[in-house]
C-alpha positions as CSV (number, residue, x, y, z in Angstrom):
1,M,43.3,-29.0,15.2
2,H,41.5,-25.9,16.5
3,T,37.7,-26.0,16.2
4,A,36.0,-22.7,16.1
5,T,32.9,-22.3,18.2
6,I,30.1,-20.4,16.5
7,T,27.7,-18.6,18.8
8,T,24.2,-18.2,17.5
9,P,22.9,-14.8,18.4
10,T,19.7,-14.7,20.4
11,I,16.8,-13.4,18.4
12,D,13.9,-11.7,20.1
13,I,11.0,-13.3,18.4
14,S,8.6,-11.3,20.5
15,N,9.6,-8.1,18.7
16,P,6.6,-6.8,16.7
17,L,8.7,-6.0,13.7
18,R,10.4,-9.4,13.8
19,Q,7.0,-11.1,13.8
20,R,6.0,-9.2,10.7
21,L,9.1,-10.0,8.6
22,R,9.6,-12.9,6.3
23,M,12.2,-15.3,7.8
24,L,13.9,-16.6,4.7
25,A,16.2,-19.6,4.9
26,P,19.7,-19.0,3.4
27,A,18.8,-21.0,0.3
28,A,15.5,-19.1,-0.2
29,K,17.3,-15.7,0.2
30,L,20.0,-16.8,-2.3
31,A,17.3,-17.9,-4.8
32,E,15.5,-14.5,-4.5
33,A,18.8,-12.6,-4.8
34,E,19.9,-14.5,-7.9
35,S,16.5,-14.1,-9.5
36,F,16.5,-10.4,-8.9
37,I,20.0,-9.7,-10.1
38,R,19.3,-11.6,-13.3
39,Q,16.0,-9.7,-13.7
40,F,17.8,-6.4,-13.1
41,H,20.4,-7.1,-15.8
42,E,17.9,-8.5,-18.3
43,E,15.3,-5.7,-18.1
44,N,18.1,-3.0,-18.2
45,G,19.8,-4.6,-21.2
46,L,23.1,-5.3,-19.4
47,D,25.5,-7.9,-20.7
48,Q,25.8,-11.4,-19.3
49,A,29.4,-11.1,-18.1
50,T,28.4,-8.2,-15.9
51,C,25.5,-10.1,-14.5
52,E,27.7,-13.2,-13.7
53,A,30.3,-11.0,-12.0
54,R,27.6,-9.4,-9.8
55,L,26.1,-12.8,-9.0
56,R,29.5,-14.0,-7.7
57,E,29.8,-10.9,-5.5
58,V,26.3,-11.3,-4.1
59,R,26.9,-15.0,-3.4
60,R,30.1,-14.2,-1.5
61,Q,28.4,-11.5,0.6
62,L,25.5,-13.8,1.5
63,A,27.8,-16.7,2.4
64,R,29.8,-14.4,4.7
65,T,27.2,-12.3,6.3
66,N,23.7,-13.4,5.2
67,H,23.3,-10.0,3.6
68,Y,24.3,-8.0,0.6
69,D,23.8,-4.3,-0.3
70,H,21.9,-3.2,-3.4
71,T,23.6,-0.7,-5.6
72,P,21.6,2.6,-6.0
73,D,20.5,1.5,-9.5
74,E,19.4,-1.9,-8.2
75,L,17.5,-0.3,-5.3
76,A,15.6,2.1,-7.7
77,F,14.8,-0.7,-10.1
78,G,13.7,-3.0,-7.3
79,A,11.4,-0.4,-5.7
80,R,9.7,0.2,-9.1
81,V,9.3,-3.5,-9.8
82,A,7.9,-4.0,-6.3
83,W,5.2,-1.5,-7.1
84,R,4.7,-3.2,-10.5
85,N,4.2,-6.5,-8.8
86,H,1.9,-5.3,-5.9
87,A,-1.4,-6.9,-6.6
88,R,-3.5,-4.5,-4.5
89,C,-2.7,-1.2,-6.2
90,I,-4.8,0.1,-9.1
91,G,-2.4,2.9,-10.0
92,R,0.5,0.9,-11.4
93,L,0.5,2.3,-14.9
94,F,3.1,4.9,-13.8
95,W,5.5,2.4,-12.1
96,K,8.4,3.5,-14.2
97,S,8.2,7.1,-13.0
98,L,8.4,6.3,-9.3
99,V,10.8,8.7,-7.6
100,V,13.2,6.6,-5.4
101,V,15.0,8.5,-2.6
102,D,17.8,6.5,-1.2
103,R,18.2,7.3,2.5
104,R,19.7,4.0,3.7
105,E,22.4,5.9,5.6
106,V,19.8,7.6,7.8
107,T,19.2,5.6,11.0
108,D,18.4,8.3,13.7
109,P,14.7,8.6,14.4
110,A,14.8,12.4,14.3
111,E,16.5,12.4,10.9
112,I,14.1,9.8,9.6
113,A,11.2,12.0,10.6
114,A,12.9,15.0,8.9
115,C,13.2,12.9,5.7
116,C,9.5,12.0,5.9
117,A,8.6,15.6,6.2
118,E,10.8,16.3,3.2
119,H,9.1,13.4,1.4
120,L,5.6,14.9,1.9
121,V,6.7,18.3,0.7
122,S,8.7,17.1,-2.3
123,A,6.0,14.7,-3.5
124,R,3.8,17.7,-4.4
125,K,6.5,20.1,-5.7
126,S,5.9,19.3,-9.4
127,G,2.6,21.0,-9.8
128,G,0.7,17.9,-8.7
129,I,1.6,14.8,-6.7
130,R,4.5,12.5,-7.8
131,S,4.6,8.9,-6.7
132,T,7.7,8.7,-4.4
133,I,9.4,6.3,-2.1
134,T,12.0,7.1,0.6
135,V,14.0,4.0,1.4
136,F,15.8,3.7,4.8
137,A,18.1,1.0,6.2
138,P,17.2,-2.7,5.5
139,V,17.3,-5.6,7.9
140,R,20.9,-6.8,8.1
141,G,21.1,-10.4,9.2
142,D,19.5,-10.4,12.7
143,E,19.8,-6.7,13.2
144,L,16.5,-4.8,12.9
145,P,16.7,-1.1,11.8
146,A,14.6,1.8,12.9
147,H,11.2,1.8,11.3
148,I,7.9,3.7,11.2
149,E,5.0,2.3,13.2
150,S,2.4,4.8,11.9
151,R,0.4,3.1,9.2
152,Q,0.6,6.3,7.1
153,L,2.9,9.3,7.3
154,V,-0.3,11.4,7.8
155,Q,-3.1,10.2,10.0
156,Y,-6.0,11.9,11.8
157,A,-6.6,11.2,15.5
158,G,-9.5,9.3,16.8
159,Y,-10.6,10.1,20.4
160,L,-12.8,7.5,22.1
161,E,-15.3,9.4,24.3
162,D,-16.8,8.1,27.6
163,D,-20.2,7.5,25.9
164,G,-18.6,5.2,23.3
165,S,-18.7,7.7,20.5
166,V,-15.6,8.7,18.6
167,L,-14.4,12.2,17.7
168,G,-12.2,11.9,14.6
169,D,-11.1,8.8,12.7
170,P,-12.2,5.5,14.4
171,A,-9.4,3.7,12.5
172,S,-6.9,5.7,14.6
173,I,-8.2,5.1,18.1
174,E,-5.3,2.8,19.2
175,A,-2.7,5.0,17.5
176,T,-4.1,8.0,19.3
177,R,-4.1,6.2,22.7
178,T,-0.5,5.2,22.1
179,A,0.6,8.7,21.1
180,I,-1.0,10.2,24.2
181,A,0.6,7.6,26.4
182,L,4.0,8.4,24.9
183,G,3.5,12.1,25.7
184,W,1.6,13.7,22.9
185,T,-0.7,16.5,23.9
186,P,-3.7,16.9,21.7
187,P,-4.9,20.4,20.7
188,R,-6.9,22.1,23.5
189,A,-9.9,22.2,21.3
190,R,-10.0,18.7,19.9
191,S,-11.5,18.2,16.4
192,R,-12.3,15.5,13.9
193,F,-9.2,16.2,11.9
194,D,-6.3,16.6,14.3
195,L,-3.0,15.4,12.8
196,L,-1.3,12.7,14.8
197,P,2.5,12.8,15.3
198,L,4.6,10.4,13.4
199,Q,5.6,7.4,15.5
200,I,9.1,5.8,14.9
201,C,10.6,2.9,16.6
202,D,14.4,3.0,16.8
203,A,16.8,0.0,16.4
204,R,16.7,-0.6,20.2
205,G,12.9,-0.8,20.2
206,R,12.3,2.6,21.8
207,R,9.4,4.7,20.4
208,H,9.7,8.3,19.4
209,L,7.0,10.9,18.4
210,F,7.5,13.7,15.9
211,E,5.1,16.4,15.0
212,Y,5.5,17.9,11.5
213,P,6.4,21.6,11.0
214,E,3.6,23.8,9.8
215,G,3.2,23.6,6.1
216,T,4.4,20.0,5.8
217,V,1.0,18.4,5.4
218,Q,-1.3,19.8,2.7
219,E,-5.0,19.5,3.5
220,V,-8.0,20.3,1.4
221,A,-11.3,21.5,2.7
222,I,-14.2,19.7,1.0
223,T,-16.6,21.8,-1.0
224,H,-19.1,21.0,-3.7
225,P,-19.3,23.0,-7.0
226,A,-23.1,23.1,-6.9
227,A,-24.1,22.4,-3.2
228,P,-22.6,25.0,-0.9
229,A,-24.1,23.2,2.1
230,I,-21.5,20.5,1.8
231,A,-18.8,22.9,3.0
232,G,-20.8,23.2,6.2
233,L,-20.0,19.6,7.1
234,G,-16.5,20.7,7.8
235,L,-14.8,17.8,6.0
236,R,-11.2,17.9,5.0
237,W,-8.5,15.4,3.9
238,Y,-4.8,15.4,3.3
239,T,-3.5,15.2,-0.3
240,V,-0.5,12.8,-0.1
241,P,-1.4,9.2,0.9
242,A,1.9,7.8,2.0
243,V,1.8,4.3,3.4
244,S,4.6,3.8,5.9
245,S,4.0,0.5,7.7
246,M,4.6,-1.9,4.8
247,V,7.8,-3.9,4.2
248,M,9.5,-3.7,0.8
249,T,11.3,-6.9,-0.2
250,I,13.9,-6.9,-3.0
251,G,16.1,-9.9,-3.8
252,G,15.7,-11.4,-0.4
253,I,16.5,-8.2,1.5
254,E,13.8,-6.7,3.6
255,Y,13.2,-2.9,3.9
256,P,10.8,-2.3,6.8
257,C,11.1,1.5,6.6
258,A,10.2,2.6,3.1
259,P,7.3,5.1,3.1
260,F,5.6,5.2,-0.3
261,N,3.0,7.5,-1.8
262,G,0.9,7.4,-4.9
263,F,-2.1,9.7,-5.3
264,Y,-5.7,9.4,-4.3
265,M,-8.6,7.9,-6.2
266,A,-11.6,10.0,-5.1
267,S,-13.7,7.0,-4.0
268,E,-11.0,6.1,-1.4
269,I,-11.9,9.2,0.4
270,A,-15.5,9.8,-0.5
271,S,-16.9,6.3,-0.6
272,R,-14.8,4.8,2.1
273,N,-13.1,7.2,4.5
274,F,-16.1,9.6,4.7
275,A,-18.9,7.1,4.1
276,D,-18.0,3.9,6.0
277,E,-19.9,3.5,9.2
278,S,-16.6,2.3,10.8
279,R,-14.9,5.6,9.7
280,Y,-16.4,9.1,9.5
281,D,-19.9,7.8,8.7
282,Q,-21.1,10.9,6.9
283,L,-23.8,9.6,4.6
284,H,-26.7,10.8,6.5
285,A,-25.1,14.2,7.2
286,A,-24.2,14.6,3.5
287,A,-27.8,13.6,2.5
288,G,-29.1,16.4,4.7
289,A,-26.7,18.9,3.2
290,L,-27.7,17.9,-0.3
291,G,-31.4,17.7,0.4
292,I,-31.7,14.1,-0.5
293,D,-34.6,12.1,0.9
294,T,-33.2,9.1,2.8
295,A,-36.5,7.2,2.5
296,G,-35.8,6.2,-1.1
297,A,-34.0,2.9,-1.8
298,L,-31.1,4.5,-3.8
299,W,-30.4,7.6,-1.6
300,K,-27.0,6.2,-0.6
301,D,-26.0,5.9,-4.3
302,R,-26.9,9.5,-4.9
303,V,-25.0,10.8,-1.9
304,L,-21.9,8.8,-2.7
305,T,-21.9,10.2,-6.2
306,E,-22.1,13.8,-4.9
307,L,-19.4,13.2,-2.3
308,N,-17.1,11.9,-5.0
309,E,-17.9,15.0,-7.0
310,A,-17.1,17.1,-4.0
311,V,-13.7,15.4,-3.4
312,L,-12.7,15.6,-7.0
313,H,-13.7,19.3,-7.2
314,S,-11.9,20.2,-4.0
315,F,-8.6,18.4,-4.8
316,R,-8.5,19.8,-8.3
317,S,-9.2,23.3,-7.1
318,A,-6.2,22.9,-4.8
319,G,-4.0,21.6,-7.6
320,A,-3.6,18.2,-6.0
321,T,-3.5,15.2,-8.3
322,I,-6.6,12.9,-7.9
323,L,-8.4,10.4,-10.2
324,D,-12.0,9.4,-10.5
325,H,-12.6,5.7,-10.4
326,H,-13.5,5.4,-14.1
327,T,-10.2,7.0,-15.1
328,A,-8.3,4.9,-12.6
329,S,-9.9,1.7,-14.0
330,A,-9.1,2.6,-17.6
331,Q,-5.5,3.3,-16.6
332,F,-5.3,-0.1,-14.9
333,M,-6.6,-1.8,-18.0
334,E,-3.8,0.0,-20.0
335,F,-1.2,-1.2,-17.4
336,F,-2.6,-4.7,-17.7
337,Q,-2.3,-4.7,-21.5
338,K,1.2,-3.2,-21.4
339,E,2.4,-5.8,-19.0
340,R,1.1,-8.6,-21.2
341,G,2.7,-6.9,-24.2
342,A,6.0,-7.0,-22.4
343,G,5.6,-10.8,-21.8
344,R,4.7,-10.5,-18.1
345,E,1.5,-11.7,-16.5
346,P,0.4,-9.0,-14.1
347,S,-0.6,-9.6,-10.5
348,A,-3.9,-8.3,-9.3
349,E,-6.3,-9.0,-6.4
350,W,-9.9,-8.4,-7.5
351,S,-11.3,-7.2,-4.2
352,W,-8.6,-4.5,-3.9
353,I,-8.5,-3.4,-7.6
354,V,-12.3,-2.9,-8.2
355,P,-13.4,0.5,-7.0
356,P,-16.1,0.7,-4.3
357,Q,-18.1,3.2,-6.4
358,A,-20.0,2.1,-9.6
359,S,-18.0,-1.1,-9.6
360,A,-19.8,-2.9,-12.5
361,A,-19.5,0.2,-14.7
362,C,-15.7,0.0,-14.4
363,P,-13.8,-2.3,-16.8
364,V,-11.7,-3.9,-14.1
365,Y,-14.9,-5.4,-12.6
366,H,-15.0,-7.8,-15.6
367,L,-11.3,-8.6,-15.6
368,P,-10.1,-12.1,-14.4
369,M,-7.3,-11.5,-12.0
370,Q,-4.6,-13.5,-10.2
371,D,-2.2,-12.6,-7.4
372,R,1.1,-14.2,-8.5
373,H,2.9,-13.3,-5.3
374,A,6.0,-12.3,-7.2
375,V,9.0,-10.6,-5.7
376,P,10.1,-7.8,-5.4
377,N,7.0,-6.6,-3.7
378,Y,5.5,-4.9,-0.6
379,Y,3.7,-6.7,2.2
380,G,2.2,-5.9,5.6
381,S,3.1,-9.1,7.5
382,A,4.6,-12.5,6.8
383,A,1.5,-13.9,8.5
384,T,-0.8,-12.5,5.9
385,D,0.0,-11.1,2.5
386,G,3.8,-11.8,2.8
387,A,3.4,-15.5,3.5
388,R,3.3,-16.6,-0.2
389,L,5.8,-14.2,-1.7
390,G,8.8,-15.7,-3.5
391,V,10.4,-16.7,-6.7
392,A,8.5,-20.0,-6.8
393,S,5.1,-18.5,-5.9
394,A,3.7,-18.3,-9.5
395,G,3.8,-22.1,-9.8
396,A,2.4,-22.6,-6.3
397,A,-0.4,-20.1,-7.0
398,A,-1.3,-21.9,-10.2
399,E,-1.6,-25.2,-8.2
400,V,-3.9,-23.5,-5.7
401,D,-6.0,-22.0,-8.4
402,A,-6.4,-25.4,-10.1
403,E,-7.8,-26.7,-6.9
404,S,-10.0,-23.7,-6.1
405,D,-13.8,-23.4,-6.4
406,E,-13.3,-21.4,-9.6
407,P,-11.3,-22.8,-12.5
408,G,-10.7,-19.2,-13.7
409,V,-8.6,-16.8,-11.6
410,S,-11.1,-14.1,-10.9
411,R,-11.1,-12.8,-7.3
412,C,-14.7,-11.7,-7.5
413,P,-16.5,-13.3,-4.5
414,F,-19.6,-13.8,-6.5
415,A,-17.8,-15.6,-9.3
416,R,-15.9,-17.8,-6.8
417,G,-19.3,-18.8,-5.3
418,L,-20.3,-20.2,-8.7
419,G,-17.6,-22.7,-8.7
420,F,-19.9,-25.6,-7.8
421,L,-22.0,-24.7,-10.8
422,A,-19.0,-24.8,-13.1
423,R,-18.1,-28.2,-11.9
424,A,-21.6,-29.5,-12.3
425,M,-21.8,-28.1,-15.9
426,K,-18.2,-29.4,-16.6
427,K,-17.2,-26.0,-17.9
428,P,-15.7,-22.8,-16.4
429,L,-18.0,-19.8,-15.7
430,G,-16.2,-16.6,-16.4
431,H,-16.8,-13.4,-14.6
432,P,-19.1,-11.6,-14.8
433,M,-21.9,-14.2,-14.7
434,S,-25.6,-13.6,-14.4
435,L,-27.8,-16.4,-13.0
436,N,-30.1,-15.7,-15.9
437,S,-27.5,-16.8,-18.4
438,L,-27.0,-20.3,-16.9
């Protein structure tokens, strides 16, 4: 009898992408695949016989190669459900309208970059900004595809000066150093808003840089409808926020190159990117432009409100879709109700959903939330947010919540801190909770 010798391929576990990916055992991959195929057929009203035939085909492919290919319809559905399941996004009311661009056949870095440029342009062709995802090749067994290393398709450079100060975006210091080391030449007159080239790693681990053609990136100069001096700050921002460093997982198949864009909530730019001390740190400068006395206790609140007004005004004047935090919160509440109406318990992570501006005035602040870690989904790394994803995660999450400080599922740090009081009083304390009401 002849015995075949199976050679196990050597896997480079030091590869940065490999370290970020979920490493599913064959049984776990099969379980996610079967769950997804059944979900696809059920939610699309397809008959049971068709579902069983597809399941047999998927099982055969997985047994043979540890991989199977999604049909175009499965891919589009999976990408939309991944967005629907993603606990950190407030804008999921529109998950069904996600535009899914299938580019799985594109593997060359230059062609990927061209598709990304097309993505940025086409996402804003409809008279606003349409949520869009471009999906490139998945992981096939032990073979890693080309992927984008830039955290977003558009980023501003951050130059660390000799005196320790930063010109530009401090969040991009390392990305800027890497780009320069790889051969990128910054503009002769460096500024706070220099566009970084897109960084792509090919299937062999080699890095490539690509600068977008002129007109690819739409930027908006920030002005205020009633305070002309705000324009003198020279602030600007890009209109299409396209995350490009996350992994999309559908039915046990990982897509590490799937740039996705929604549209901005103004507070993301005004209250975080412009205001955070670790970012552009513009509160004092904006206070000066607005004539707001920084000696008062609430001066920051006043400045943040005016910065939000400026961002909203500027984007809307340019015809770029943007939401204020109150509208975004109301839309999330509508999404939450629709999901429950459809018989699904939505995932949400409180610290990500609640806006940084006027939080307690937004209805989401008062909403108990739970991240159910359902798949399909998006994740940054298996070591962090990807660790608990899976078809069995809902039950596991419930067990963890049952043992947590807070019997309810609110992610509010303040509410979690009241867990000891809930146990002492032998009753749960819902969020929000005032100490005066105890």
